[in-house]
C-alpha positions as CSV (number, residue, x, y, z in Angstrom):
1,R,0.1,-0.2,0.0
2,G,1.3,3.4,0.0
3,Q,0.9,4.2,-3.9
4,N,-2.0,5.2,-6.1
5,N,-4.0,2.7,-7.3
6,V,-2.6,-0.3,-4.9
7,Q,-6.1,-0.9,-4.7
8,G,-7.0,-1.1,-8.0
9,S,-4.3,-3.3,-9.4
10,T,-5.2,-5.9,-6.5
11,D,-9.0,-5.3,-7.2
12,M,-7.9,-5.9,-11.3
13,G,-5.8,-9.2,-10.2
14,C,-2.0,-7.9,-9.9
15,I,-2.1,-10.8,-6.9
16,P,-0.5,-14.1,-7.4
17,N,-3.2,-16.3,-6.9
18,L,-6.3,-14.3,-8.0
19,Y,-8.2,-13.4,-10.7
20,P,-9.7,-9.7,-11.1
21,G,-12.3,-9.7,-8.4
22,Y,-10.3,-11.1,-5.8
23,Q,-11.3,-15.0,-7.7
24,R,-9.0,-17.8,-6.9
25,V,-7.0,-19.1,-10.0
26,D,-7.5,-22.2,-8.7
27,V,-11.0,-22.9,-8.4
28,P,-12.7,-24.9,-11.6
29,A,-15.4,-23.1,-12.6
30,I,-13.5,-19.3,-12.7
31,Q,-10.9,-20.7,-14.7
32,S,-12.9,-21.5,-16.9
33,K,-15.0,-18.4,-17.1
34,F,-11.7,-16.5,-17.5
35,E,-10.5,-19.0,-19.8
36,E,-13.7,-17.5,-22.1
37,L,-13.6,-14.3,-21.5
38,W,-10.0,-14.2,-22.5
39,N,-9.6,-16.6,-25.3
40,A,-6.7,-18.3,-23.5
41,K,-5.6,-21.6,-21.5
42,L,-5.2,-20.6,-18.8
43,S,-3.2,-22.2,-15.5
44,D,-4.9,-23.2,-12.1
45,T,-1.6,-23.2,-10.3
46,A,-1.1,-19.8,-8.0
47,G,2.1,-17.7,-9.1
48,L,4.8,-16.7,-6.5
49,T,4.6,-13.2,-4.3
50,A,7.5,-10.3,-4.8
51,P,10.1,-12.3,-2.3
52,E,9.1,-15.3,-3.8
53,M,10.3,-14.8,-7.1
54,L,13.7,-13.2,-6.1
55,A,14.6,-16.6,-4.6
56,A,13.5,-18.7,-7.3
57,A,16.3,-16.6,-9.3
58,E,18.5,-17.2,-7.4
59,Q,18.0,-20.6,-7.7
60,G,18.1,-20.6,-10.9
61,T,14.2,-21.9,-11.2
62,L,12.7,-18.4,-12.5
63,K,14.7,-17.2,-15.6
64,A,13.1,-14.0,-16.3
65,L,10.9,-10.7,-14.8
66,Y,9.3,-8.4,-16.2
67,I,9.3,-5.7,-14.0
68,M,7.0,-2.4,-14.6
69,G,6.9,0.6,-12.1
70,E,9.5,-1.0,-9.4
71,N,11.7,-0.5,-8.5
72,P,13.3,-3.4,-6.4
73,A,16.7,-3.2,-6.3
74,V,16.4,-0.4,-3.9
75,S,12.4,-0.9,-2.2
76,D,13.6,-4.6,-1.8
77,P,15.0,-6.2,1.9
78,D,19.0,-6.8,1.6
79,T,20.1,-5.2,-1.0
80,A,22.9,-7.3,-2.0
81,H,21.1,-10.6,-2.0
82,T,18.3,-8.6,-4.2
83,A,21.0,-7.6,-6.9
84,K,22.5,-11.6,-7.3
85,A,19.1,-12.7,-7.8
86,L,18.2,-9.5,-10.4
87,K,21.7,-11.0,-12.0
88,A,20.7,-14.2,-12.0
89,L,18.1,-14.2,-14.6
90,D,18.6,-14.9,-18.0
91,F,16.3,-12.1,-18.8
92,L,15.3,-9.3,-17.0
93,M,13.2,-6.9,-18.2
94,V,11.8,-3.0,-16.8
95,Q,9.7,-1.1,-18.1
96,D,9.2,2.2,-16.4
97,I,9.2,6.5,-16.7
98,F,12.8,6.7,-15.3
99,M,16.1,4.6,-15.1
100,T,15.7,3.1,-11.8
101,E,18.8,0.9,-10.2
102,T,16.6,-1.8,-11.1
103,A,16.1,-0.5,-14.9
104,E,20.4,-0.2,-14.4
105,L,20.3,-4.0,-14.5
106,A,17.8,-4.7,-17.0
107,D,18.9,-6.3,-20.8
108,V,15.6,-4.6,-22.2
109,V,14.3,-1.2,-20.7
110,L,11.0,0.3,-21.8
111,P,9.9,3.7,-21.5
112,A,6.5,4.1,-19.9
113,S,4.2,7.1,-19.6
114,S,2.9,8.5,-16.1
115,F,0.2,9.4,-14.7
116,A,-0.7,12.9,-16.4
117,E,-0.1,11.1,-20.1
118,K,-2.4,8.8,-20.1
119,V,-6.1,8.0,-19.9
120,G,-7.4,5.7,-17.5
121,T,-9.1,5.1,-14.1
122,F,-7.8,5.3,-10.7
123,T,-9.2,2.9,-7.3
124,N,-8.4,4.8,-3.4
125,T,-8.5,3.1,-0.9
126,E,-12.0,3.5,-0.1
127,R,-12.9,1.7,-3.4
128,R,-13.9,5.0,-5.2
129,V,-13.0,4.5,-9.0
130,Q,-12.0,7.6,-10.3
131,R,-11.0,9.0,-14.0
132,V,-7.4,10.0,-15.1
133,R,-7.3,11.9,-18.1
134,R,-4.1,12.9,-20.4
135,A,-2.6,16.7,-19.6
136,V,0.9,16.1,-21.8
137,N,1.8,14.0,-24.3
138,A,4.3,11.4,-23.1
139,P,8.2,12.5,-23.6
140,G,10.1,10.4,-26.9
141,T,8.9,7.3,-27.1
142,A,7.7,6.4,-24.1
143,M,4.3,4.6,-24.1
144,K,1.2,4.1,-22.1
145,D,1.3,0.8,-20.7
146,S,-1.8,-0.7,-21.9
147,L,-0.3,0.1,-24.9
148,I,3.0,-1.8,-24.4
149,I,1.3,-4.8,-23.0
150,M,-0.6,-4.7,-26.1
151,E,2.5,-4.6,-28.6
152,L,4.3,-6.9,-27.0
153,S,1.5,-9.4,-26.9
154,K,0.7,-9.0,-30.6
155,R,3.7,-10.2,-31.0
156,M,3.9,-13.0,-28.7
157,G,0.8,-14.6,-30.8
158,Y,-2.0,-13.4,-28.6
159,E,-3.6,-10.1,-29.9
160,M,-5.7,-7.8,-27.7
161,P,-7.8,-5.8,-30.2
162,Y,-8.4,-2.9,-27.9
163,H,-8.4,0.7,-29.6
164,H,-9.2,2.5,-26.7
165,T,-8.9,2.3,-22.6
166,N,-12.9,2.2,-22.2
167,E,-12.8,-1.1,-24.1
168,I,-10.8,-2.3,-21.1
169,F,-12.7,-0.9,-19.0
170,R,-16.0,-2.4,-20.2
171,E,-14.3,-5.6,-19.6
172,M,-13.3,-5.6,-16.3
173,G,-17.1,-5.3,-15.3
174,K,-17.7,-8.7,-17.5
175,A,-15.2,-10.3,-15.1
176,W,-16.0,-9.1,-12.1
177,P,-19.9,-7.6,-11.5
178,A,-18.7,-5.1,-9.0
179,L,-17.8,-2.9,-11.5
180,A,-20.9,-4.1,-14.1
181,G,-22.7,-0.6,-13.5
182,M,-19.9,1.7,-13.9
183,S,-18.9,3.8,-17.3
184,Y,-16.3,6.4,-18.3
185,A,-19.4,8.6,-19.1
186,R,-20.8,8.3,-15.1
187,L,-17.4,8.3,-13.5
188,D,-17.5,11.9,-15.6
189,E,-20.8,12.6,-14.4
190,E,-20.8,11.4,-10.7
191,G,-16.9,12.6,-10.1
192,G,-16.4,8.7,-8.7
193,L,-18.3,5.3,-7.5
194,Q,-17.5,3.2,-4.8
195,W,-17.3,-0.3,-6.0
196,P,-19.5,-2.9,-5.8
197,C,-22.1,-0.9,-8.4
198,P,-23.8,-4.2,-10.4
199,T,-26.0,-1.8,-12.1
200,S,-26.3,1.3,-13.9
201,D,-28.5,2.7,-12.0
202,H,-27.1,1.7,-8.9
203,P,-25.4,4.8,-6.5
204,G,-22.5,2.4,-5.4
205,T,-22.0,1.4,-2.0
206,Q,-20.3,3.6,0.1
207,Y,-20.1,0.8,3.4
208,L,-18.9,-2.8,2.7
209,F,-21.2,-5.1,4.9
210,K,-23.3,-2.3,6.3
211,G,-26.5,-4.3,6.2
212,G,-24.4,-7.5,7.8
213,F,-22.1,-10.0,6.0
214,P,-22.7,-12.8,4.1
215,R,-21.7,-14.8,6.5
216,G,-23.7,-14.0,8.9
217,K,-21.2,-12.8,12.2
218,G,-17.8,-10.8,11.1
219,R,-15.5,-14.0,11.5
220,F,-12.7,-13.0,14.1
221,T,-9.2,-14.8,13.9
222,L,-7.3,-15.1,16.7
223,V,-4.1,-14.9,15.8
224,Q,-0.9,-16.3,18.2
225,Y,2.1,-13.4,19.2
226,R,5.4,-14.5,17.2
227,P,8.4,-12.3,18.8
228,S,10.8,-11.2,15.4
229,A,12.7,-13.5,14.2
230,E,15.9,-11.5,14.3
231,L,16.1,-10.0,18.2
232,P,18.7,-7.5,19.4
233,D,21.7,-9.0,21.5
234,K,25.6,-7.8,22.3
235,K,27.0,-7.6,18.8
236,Y,23.7,-5.6,17.2
237,P,22.3,-3.9,20.9
238,F,19.4,-1.9,17.9
239,I,16.3,-2.4,16.5
240,L,16.3,-0.7,13.1
241,T,12.8,0.3,11.5
242,T,12.6,2.0,8.5
243,G,10.3,3.9,6.2
244,R,8.9,6.8,5.0
245,Q,9.2,10.5,5.2
246,L,7.3,13.8,4.3
247,F,9.7,14.9,1.7
248,H,10.3,12.3,-0.9
249,Y,8.1,9.5,-2.0
250,H,9.5,5.9,-1.4
251,T,13.0,5.2,-3.5
252,G,12.9,8.8,-4.7
253,S,13.2,7.8,-8.4
254,M,10.2,10.6,-8.7
255,T,11.0,13.1,-5.8
256,R,14.5,13.0,-6.0
257,K,14.8,14.5,-9.4
258,I,13.1,17.8,-7.8
259,K,15.0,19.9,-6.3
260,P,12.9,22.0,-3.9
261,L,12.5,18.8,-2.5
262,N,16.6,18.0,-2.2
263,M,17.1,20.9,-1.0
264,V,14.9,20.6,2.6
265,S,16.1,16.7,2.3
266,P,19.3,16.0,0.3
267,E,20.4,12.9,2.3
268,S,19.9,10.2,4.4
269,Y,20.1,9.9,8.5
270,V,19.7,7.9,11.1
271,E,17.6,9.0,14.2
272,I,18.6,7.8,17.5
273,N,17.3,8.7,20.7
274,P,19.3,11.3,22.7
275,D,20.3,8.7,25.9
276,D,22.0,6.5,23.5
277,A,23.4,9.1,21.2
278,K,25.0,10.1,25.2
279,T,26.2,6.9,25.6
280,L,27.8,6.3,22.8
281,S,29.5,9.8,22.4
282,I,27.4,10.5,19.4
283,K,26.7,14.2,18.4
284,D,23.9,15.6,16.3
285,G,24.8,15.3,12.8
286,A,28.0,13.4,13.4
287,K,28.7,10.6,10.6
288,V,28.1,7.1,12.2
289,K,28.7,3.7,11.0
290,V,25.2,1.6,10.8
291,S,25.7,-2.6,10.5
292,S,23.8,-5.4,10.5
293,R,24.4,-8.8,9.6
294,R,23.8,-8.1,6.2
295,G,25.9,-4.7,5.6
296,A,26.5,-1.2,6.7
297,I,26.2,1.8,5.6
298,T,26.9,5.5,6.7
299,V,24.7,8.2,7.4
300,K,24.7,11.5,9.4
301,A,22.9,11.0,13.5
302,L,19.9,12.7,13.9
303,V,19.3,12.8,17.5
304,S,15.7,13.0,18.2
305,K,13.3,11.8,20.7
306,R,10.8,10.3,18.4
307,P,12.2,6.8,18.6
308,D,11.9,4.9,21.9
309,R,16.0,3.7,23.4
310,G,17.0,1.2,21.8
311,V,15.3,1.8,18.6
312,V,16.8,3.6,15.6
313,F,14.9,4.7,11.9
314,I,16.4,5.1,8.9
315,P,14.4,6.3,5.7
316,F,14.9,4.1,2.8
317,H,14.8,6.9,-0.1
318,F,18.0,7.4,-0.6
319,K,20.1,4.7,-2.9
320,E,23.4,6.1,-1.8
321,A,22.8,4.7,2.3
322,A,20.3,2.2,0.7
323,A,18.1,1.7,4.3
324,N,17.5,-2.4,3.0
325,V,21.3,-3.0,2.8
326,L,20.5,-3.6,6.3
327,T,17.1,-5.2,6.4
328,S,16.8,-9.1,6.2
329,G,14.7,-10.4,3.1
330,S,14.9,-14.6,4.5
331,N,12.2,-14.2,7.5
332,L,8.4,-14.1,5.6
333,D,5.5,-13.9,7.2
334,P,3.9,-17.4,6.5
335,V,0.7,-15.9,5.6
336,A,1.4,-12.3,4.0
337,K,4.9,-13.8,2.4
338,I,5.9,-10.0,3.4
339,P,9.6,-9.9,4.8
340,S,10.0,-8.3,8.4
341,L,11.1,-5.1,7.5
342,K,9.9,-3.2,10.3
343,V,12.5,-4.9,12.6
344,S,16.3,-5.8,11.8
345,A,19.0,-5.9,14.6
346,V,21.9,-3.6,14.2
347,R,25.1,-2.0,15.6
348,V,25.6,2.0,15.7
349,E,29.0,3.3,16.1
350,K,31.0,6.4,15.4
351,A,32.4,6.5,11.5
């Protein structure tokens, strides 16, 4: 989460075990429905999550990757392992609007267009589908993502005969009844609609399950506490947590190209509690070395009361001192398959 249209992407099946509308790939009736809709034979086997893909690439069982709008070389945990996995691929293709650190490792880079250079829809976290309109033309040879995918598919033997994005949007309604009542005209007129919106006269749904849950009562699941896989010890006595700051976005591939933002926030830092800084004789603004079992980076110290004693914080926007050099990608949550980016054992010392 945290990016525009993440909701819309997951709605449309950008999850390895689901088709559009959160319909499982391993249910025969659902598989048959999408095979008929797309006129293609589909697999009933769930795909891999992003961390699992990198592990498979390193093991040699995954030979190629097609990455769109993502920069795992900086955003994924254990940067050294990520680079090793990407370099182990037989073929890497990256589609993006900037030459990211991941794109620099690619065999082929396809120049895509930004949100302001194409037409479509975004869906936000409250399930509101809204129109996106082109403000400017894409520069140079850059193309909109849908056209790139269509051209690649055509050359691989499967033609997608769409002439406008509204045709794709209508197909989305066929794939998932929750969108069947929406159209570009309605979205323009009403300023967006919240799914489910199954018919053209349906007003959209402000609250899910307002009248009750399909199964009767809500399902409450007791989750047993599990300690973090990596805890502080004598050698690595601090807990590192990583995250965002106000002035930059994710890996900085867009925001770090904006001069005013770089003037305010030009480089990385480690926030450390004043008591810990005093114990280590570290002054505000001093260069410090932060090390983990994966690697080390050098950053400025920002003495702050925000982190508790024993906890340090580093933003992950800065490739020059990438926080994910320090984090671990080996301990995935067994259900969500997400690495423990927020808890890593580290050592802090004067540089």
